[in-house]
N, C-alpha and C positions, 0 to 999 in steps of 0.2 A: 792759626791754631797751632803755628812752627815754637810759641811760646810758654801755651795753654800745660797747666799741674795737675799732672795725671791722679785719677784717684781711682778705689778699689774696692766700688761696686759701683753695678750699673745706673743704675740709678739710690741715691739718697733712699735709706731704711725708712719706711712706712710710707712712703713718699704715694699722696693720690693723686691721681690727675682731674682736675673739676674743669666739667664744663666750660666753655668759654658763652657766656650771653650777650657781647660787647661785636657790635657788626661785622660782618666780616673787609680785615684787610685783605684787602690783595696783595697787595707786595711781602708781609707776614704770611700773607699762607704758602704763596708759592715758594718764598725761602727754608718753611717749615715743612711743604712736600718736597723737593729736593734734598734736603738733609737725612729725612725720614725715609726717602724712599732707598736712597746711598744704604744705610744702614739695615734695612730692608733688606736687603740686596748680600750684602756681608751677612745676616742675621742666614739667612737662605742655607745660604753656598757654605762658608767656613765658621761662622761662630754663633752656638748654639745655647755660648751665657749669655748672648744678649737679645733673646729671644723675650723673656719676657717685659723687658722692660721697652723694646721696639712696639708688640703688639701689647701694651699698655696706654701709649704713646698716638699710636697707629690710628685710632679709636676717633681724635678730635682732628683730623686728618681733613674733615672739611671747614670746621674754623676753630685757628690754631689760634693761644695764645701766646704775647711773651712767656712767659712761665715753660709750655709744654717744647716753644725753640729753646729755652737756655738749658730745657731735660734732654732734648735730644743731643744737644754740642756738649752736655754731662755725659750721657754717652759718648764721644766722641772722645774727650779726656778721659776716659777706662778704658778704649782700646788707644790711647797713645800710649798709656800705662803698661798696657797687656799686647802690645807688637807681638811679645815672643812666642804664644801661646800657639798650639797648633794641632789639630786631632794628626796625629799616629797609631797607626795599625801596627798587629805586630803578628806577624806572617806563623809563629813556631807556637803563637798561646796555643791552647785547650779548651779556654773558658765555653768557647760557643758561643748563641747567642743570647745575650739579657734585654730583660726590657725590663725598664724603670718607668713609674707615674705618679701624679701626684695632684691632688687638688685641693686649692682653699676651701671650706663649705662659705658662701654669701661671701664673698669680700668687697663686692664692689657695692658702697651703699647706698645705690640709688638703684639701680637696680634689682640688688638681690643673687648677679648670675656669681657662677663661681667660674677660679682660672684655673685652665688643667693644661696639665703638660706631662711629655714623657720622650722619651729617650729612648735608642735600642742602638746595644753595640754588639758587633762583632771584633773579632782579633783586637783588642782592648781597644777597640775604633768605634768611632761613633759613626756610624751610619743612618740615619735618620732619626727629629728630632721634629717634638711643636709647643709650640704656647700658644693658648684660644682661652675665649670666654663660651663655657656650656650653653649651647642655643635654649635649654628650658630653666628652669628655675628646682631645687631640689631644699626638700626639706629633710634632709636629714645628708647631717657627712657623710655616712655610709652611702648612702643612695650619689652621693657626689664621688663618691672612690671607684663603685658600680661603672657609673658613667663614663668615664676616665681608663679607663679598664676597657672597656666595650671599643670605644676607641684608639688606644692600642691594640686589641687585636684584630 
């Protein structure tokens, strides 16, 4: 990864990780789980910008394909290019607590579950963030938004 070319986004636009129907390859599985586990650790501690990409690929940790591993390494290339990004807290800010949330309605073409996420800012710096798949199917986009609002609260 020393000579890797950086990318401008954690995943290519419109990418959907399809389920692997091939038998489990133990070596590939171990390699993928190592990479995605490291990315998960980064995401939870200091890199909210990769939350969606990591959780999207994490669903395939039991039986990943070569494409899944390539996209996990794609996220690593993104991190190489964005190594100067950091979380900054401004103690003099009077912004208070700010919460932002969003969901995409039924984005998974197989299960029709919505992807949701939210973040909380204090002193102009992130203090909490998450990106996950909703546990139930919603029939309206408004319903999906209400669910993420409830999760954030």
